[in-house]
C-alpha positions in Angstrom: 43.4 3.4 24.3 39.8 3.0 23.1 38.2 1.9 19.8 38.3 5.0 17.1 34.6 6.4 16.9 33.4 8.1 13.6 31.1 10.4 15.0 29.8 11.3 11.4 28.6 7.4 10.7 27.5 7.2 14.7 25.2 10.0 13.9 24.3 9.1 11.2 23.4 5.7 12.7 21.4 6.8 15.3 18.9 8.8 13.5 18.6 5.9 10.9 17.8 4.2 14.2 15.0 7.3 15.5 13.3 7.6 11.5 13.2 3.6 11.1 11.4 3.4 15.7 9.3 6.4 14.4 8.0 4.5 10.8 7.5 1.0 13.3 5.2 3.4 15.6 3.5 4.4 12.6 2.6 1.7 10.5 1.2 0.4 13.6 -1.1 3.1 14.3 -2.4 3.8 10.5 -1.7 0.5 9.2 -3.7 -2.4 8.0 -3.3 -5.8 9.2 -2.7 -7.9 5.8 -6.4 -10.2 6.7 -7.7 -6.6 6.1 -6.2 -5.5 3.0 -7.3 -9.4 1.7 -10.9 -8.4 2.8 -11.1 -4.6 0.9 -8.9 -6.2 -2.1 -11.7 -9.3 -2.4 -14.6 -6.9 -1.8 -13.1 -5.0 -4.8 -13.1 -8.2 -7.1 -16.3 -9.0 -5.7 -17.8 -5.0 -6.4 -15.9 -5.5 -10.5 -17.7 -8.4 -11.1 -20.8 -8.1 -10.0 -20.0 -4.5 -12.3 -19.1 -6.4 -15.7 -22.4 -9.0 -15.1 -24.6 -6.2 -15.2 -22.7 -4.4 -18.6 -24.7 -3.6 -21.5 -23.2 -4.3 -25.3 -21.2 -2.2 -26.3 -21.2 0.0 -29.0 -19.6 -2.0 -31.3 -21.4 -4.5 -32.0 -25.1 -2.9 -32.8 -26.0 -0.4 -35.4 -25.0 2.8 -35.3 -26.6 5.9 -35.1 -27.3 8.4 -38.4 
């Protein structure tokens, strides 16, 4: 006699495998590599640093108007 197979478990496992395969294809198609993500993050950090360097003194430090 053959092994007993739970059809619900088999169906769900097959659906999970198909979903994972589709997700992998989407990651390849739409995803960014780690180096691309790091390059973008470095550029954002550089821009933030540059912007902070150009920041004027805050209103708390100067005299208030009428």
